[in-house]
N, C-alpha and C positions, 0 to 999 in steps of 0.2 A: 471205975468212972473215966470217961472219955475226955481227951484234951479238946479245947476248943480250937479249931483250925482257922487260920487267917485266910483269907480269900488269896488265891495264887495270882501273881502278878504275871501278866503275859509279856512274853519276851518279844521287844522291838528291835528289829535288825537296824543298825545303825550304819548309813553309807555317808560319803563324802562328796559334795558338789566338786566337780574337777576345775571350775573356774574361781569360785570364791574360797574354796577349801573349808567350808562350813560344814559340819557333820550334823545330819538330820535323820529322823526316822526314815526307812525305806519308802514308805508310802507317801512322804511329804515331797520327793524329788520325783524328777521323770527321768527315765532310762531310756538310752539310746543303745541299740543293740547292732552289732554287725553280725549278720546271719551267717551260716556255715557256708553259704552260696557267695558270700561276699558283698550283698546287698546291705546297705545301712538304713535303719529306720526307727521310728520312734517307738517304742515298746509300752503301750498304755497298761498292760497286765503286769509288767515287770517280771514276767516268766518265761519269755521266748527263748529258745535255745541259741546260744552265740555269746561273743563277747561284748560285755556291756559296759556302759558309764553313765554316770548320774549328773544330772544338772538342776539347779533350783527352778522353781515355777516363775521366775523373774526374767524379763526379757534382757537385762544387763547381763547375766550370767551367759545367756546363750550367745550374746554378740561377743562377748569376751572370749568364749570357748572356740567360737567359729574363726574369730579374726587372728587368735593367737596360735592356731595350730593344736591347742590342747586337746580337741577331740580326737583329731588325728593320731596323737601321740597315744592318747587313751585306747584307742580302738585298734592299735598298732597296724594302720594302713592309711595311705593318701586318701583324701575325700575328693570325688569327682566334682567338678562344677555343678553338676545337675544336682548332686546330693546336698550340697552346700546351699543351693538354691531352694531344695525342698525343706531344710532343716531352717533355714531364714524366714520361709512363709510361716512355717509352725510358730517360730519364734514370735513373729508379727502378732499372732494371735494372743500371747501372754500378756499380763500386766507389766508395768513399767517396774 
């Protein structure tokens, strides 16, 4: 007689927003990655090689992370004004 098997629960990786410190599933957050070349960009796939930091999909978290240098600390490098401007432009497309 075979045992009735319960459906397997899929593992959901948990990450923490560097601005609000709330833990969410990895897919609910947006990853910013410092590429091995030193370039910083938004990583929509969450799989690019490099050091990553996660932010909520809320404009407030992005503004807080960029204004308080939390993103620079998380990526372990200073952000250029051009990079900050590009990330602020991306944040402007997010909901309040």
